[in-house]
KOLNUKOL-590044 format. One record per residue (C-alpha): z, y, x. Coordinates in steps of 0.001 Angstrom, whole numbers, padded with zeros to 6 digits, always signed. Layout:
N
ZYX ...
This chain:
315
+091263+088692+111976 +094659+089955+112825 +094726+090347+108778 +093497+086829+107969 +095859+085384+110875 +098707+088024+109669 +098579+086370+105861 +097954+082588+106618 +101588+082256+107575 +103061+082631+103806 +099787+082355+101833 +096952+079661+101446 +093470+081355+102657 +089924+080619+102003 +087680+082708+104256 +083621+083800+103180 +081017+084732+105033 +077217+085841+104581 +074607+084955+107656 +074201+088008+109195 +072803+088228+112965 +076032+086626+114606 +078724+086812+112017 +078762+082661+111749 +078626+082077+115012 +081461+084422+116044 +083496+083067+112931 +082967+079525+114566 +084198+080849+118361 +086863+082271+116787 +088139+078833+115096 +087809+080145+111675 +086655+078297+108894 +084675+079626+106065 +082044+079032+103006 +079156+080097+103184 +077521+082448+100422 +074045+084278+100433 +072051+086193+103248 +071521+089574+105001 +068619+091365+102466 +067063+092658+105406 +065396+096042+105460 +064051+096268+102348 +065903+097773+099615 +064554+095390+096520 +065854+092129+098743 +068923+093907+099302 +069466+093980+096109 +067762+089942+095657 +070986+089171+098175 +073468+091306+096919 +073070+089827+093583 +072556+086400+094857 +075706+086307+096877 +077580+087822+093903 +076247+085088+091485 +077497+082177+093921 +080637+084307+094862 +081535+083784+090966 +080518+080110+090593 +081283+078909+093862 +084502+080162+095069 +087971+078103+094059 +091049+079933+092487 +092237+083037+094182 +095465+085556+093370 +094322+088556+095387 +090408+089024+097082 +090950+091435+100712 +087334+092424+101563 +085005+095068+102871 +081787+094492+100972 +081102+095085+097350 +080421+091245+096309 +084597+090598+096292 +085728+093053+094123 +083190+092679+091648 +084022+088627+091197 +088000+089281+091455 +087748+091605+088709 +085478+089294+086611 +087889+086510+087666 +090624+089469+086879 +092593+089262+089309 +093631+091934+092240 +091148+093146+095038 +091901+095082+098374 +089105+096332+100041 +088913+097969+103469 +086454+100783+103420 +086012+103352+106622 +082044+104474+105285 +082533+107239+103383 +078302+108070+102829 +077591+104271+101624 +077201+104087+097715 +080838+102781+097190 +080428+103457+093359 +078766+099617+093633 +082592+098676+093950 +084538+101941+092710 +084941+100408+089761 +086140+096425+089998 +088608+097490+093305 +092443+097373+092806 +093157+099070+096278 +090631+100956+098802 +092716+100811+102294 +090721+103483+104576 +091956+105915+107505 +093162+108862+106872 +090261+110972+108617 +088075+109343+105851 +086731+112222+103396 +088601+111464+100215 +087419+113552+097636 +083404+112075+098973 +084868+108336+097659 +086289+110167+094717 +083389+111811+093448 +081935+108237+093827 +084214+106951+090987 +087309+105117+093177 +090148+106871+091861 +092838+108730+093563 +095911+106563+092631 +093790+103708+094242 +093066+105193+097523 +095652+104236+100719 +095504+105408+103889 +096357+105088+107256 +097003+106847+110722 +094335+105336+112319 +090861+103710+112712 +089768+100659+110867 +089694+099278+114760 +092925+099728+115554 +094115+096939+113371 +092271+094277+114725 +092078+095692+119118 +096000+095662+118547 +095878+091969+118913 +093160+091891+121744 +094232+089923+124863 +091073+090236+127746 +089841+087109+128315 +090256+086773+131965 +087250+084600+132770 +084728+086851+130856 +082937+088089+133973 +081886+084597+134900 +080055+084415+132006 +077744+087631+133660 +075357+087974+136625 +077328+091231+137937 +081066+092667+137879 +080474+096282+136901 +077971+097145+134298 +077493+099461+131523 +076957+097879+127437 +073477+099049+125712 +073294+097750+122217 +069889+099292+120181 +070206+100912+117123 +069523+099093+113584 +065992+100419+113257 +065801+097807+110123 +069515+099705+108364 +069281+101427+105220 +070803+104097+106818 +067913+104597+109430 +064657+107229+108164 +061780+104498+108211 +059525+105251+110825 +062548+105588+113175 +061432+104871+117222 +064430+103436+119645 +065268+105742+122246 +066405+101909+124174 +062698+101310+126330 +063646+104948+127478 +067177+104484+128284 +067281+101208+129526 +064469+102722+132219 +066525+105587+133536 +069526+103644+134134 +067464+101064+135765 +066006+103428+138028 +069929+105001+139330 +070320+101302+140190 +072967+100699+137133 +073314+097366+136021 +073109+096773+132479 +074114+094419+129770 +071930+094419+127571 +072725+092804+123607 +069822+093161+121144 +070532+092046+117374 +066641+091380+116506 +063452+089733+118701 +062539+093169+118511 +065169+094532+120638 +064030+092120+123371 +060215+093830+124278 +062570+097272+124944 +063492+096000+128269 +061041+093959+131028 +062407+091652+133673 +064744+094036+135461 +067003+091962+137934 +069869+094624+136573 +069385+094004+133153 +071230+090585+131651 +070730+089172+127835 +073281+086626+127005 +072470+083116+125719 +074771+083546+123100 +077029+085973+121741 +079933+087695+123359 +083216+089003+122408 +082723+092488+121891 +086193+093476+123264 +085665+091102+125987 +082428+093339+126379 +084224+096733+125741 +087381+096181+128231 +085082+094775+131223 +082244+097534+130730 +082143+100569+132557 +080615+101976+129687 +079322+101465+126148 +075719+102863+124885 +074965+101982+121549 +073548+102215+118458 +075886+101245+116465 +079110+103357+114645 +081605+100062+115008 +081075+099239+118631 +080971+102994+120014 +084258+103306+118188 +086217+099969+119742 +084735+101498+123076 +086562+104523+122442 +089956+102989+121354 +089788+101350+123979 +089616+103918+126470 +086166+102864+127725 +083667+105587+127808 +081617+105704+124577 +078039+106758+123684 +076852+106871+120639 +073004+107331+119794 +073515+106407+116331 +069846+106968+114098 +070888+107750+111063 +071300+111702+109701 +074748+110914+108230 +077557+110355+110474 +081275+108953+109056 +083754+111379+108571 +085677+108828+111488 +082685+109462+113586 +082871+112752+113083 +086452+112925+114119 +085988+111058+116782 +083037+113137+117704 +085355+116111+117711 +087919+114599+119684 +085631+114495+122536 +086703+110667+122519 +082525+109922+121873 +079627+111514+122766 +077092+111787+120637 +073473+112525+121703 +070019+110589+121249 +068396+112663+124383 +068747+110045+127577 +068842+112842+129511 +071809+114169+128037 +073232+110680+127997 +072376+109876+132260 +073709+113445+132610 +077298+113242+130773 +077242+109307+132071 +077532+110347+135784 +080728+112763+135183 +082847+110314+133462 +085649+108031+134712 +086640+104493+132812 +090534+104569+131659 +092993+102105+131484 +093086+100632+128200 +096318+101602+126152 +096987+099471+122911 +099914+101063+122509 +098876+103077+119050 +096434+100870+117969 +099492+098326+117810 +101405+101367+115585 +098182+101362+113251 +098481+097566+112997 +101718+097454+111588 +101221+100452+109665 +098411+098278+108213 +100152+095006+108135 +103106+096525+105676 +100429+098194+103318 +098704+094135+102519 +102347+093084+102143 +103465+095469+100249 +100672+094934+097855 +100813+090732+098064 +103853+090523+097587 +104387+092753+094105 
């Protein structure tokens, strides 16, 4: 959103989105007008391919005239290439099938921690790669201002947040089991309040009627969640990175078998604790302390990225 707000001062912006979990409702909460193109394909590879092709076609036929596309997906650079327009792709994932956009993207902007050799092996030419000294989450964390009324939405003031793994994702081995039921049980036994953020209806079955577990009725701002949580325990990479960069103790129990280079960097710097063993997580949780958020570094990263984008847009 900060890049959108930065560019709309001097440009006409058209925002597109697909329907997936809380995406559309969060755009609406933030007052961002959008054009909806397509749905998420689910876990089936065949349905993913169908949804991908359908979104591609809908974008090609339905998008109004534009000069530059800025995205973090595969479809926008393809549509831009077909329309002979410049495309900018933001990417911090060096294990996904980036060859799907490699030929079509004009510029690929990545964190410095990314595995550049892996990106090049997928067909992204080295001259297209532009890196910045930070993480993609820094770009929007830099503009974050906490909602002073956020805690009024919750039944408790002190809590940890738990977000389940995405077992429907293609990067998760078929048949993988969630550790969340055991994690919830052992956190509850210690009397710890839990803000629980399920992805799917299946995730709701992981909890019972524990009084210290709260599931919100509508999507919450993820950065407010990170800011006010005593710790964030999640199966999602982005959420753990957001928490760690804000100074909130971050725990990852990611269910995939491969890790992004950005996550490996944060693991090695002890900014995110990774484990899929519940007892290890509980033990580490008892020995950590939350830090005061310091957005100074993120602000520097955001300024660097704005400069990169402006240089391309204003050519």
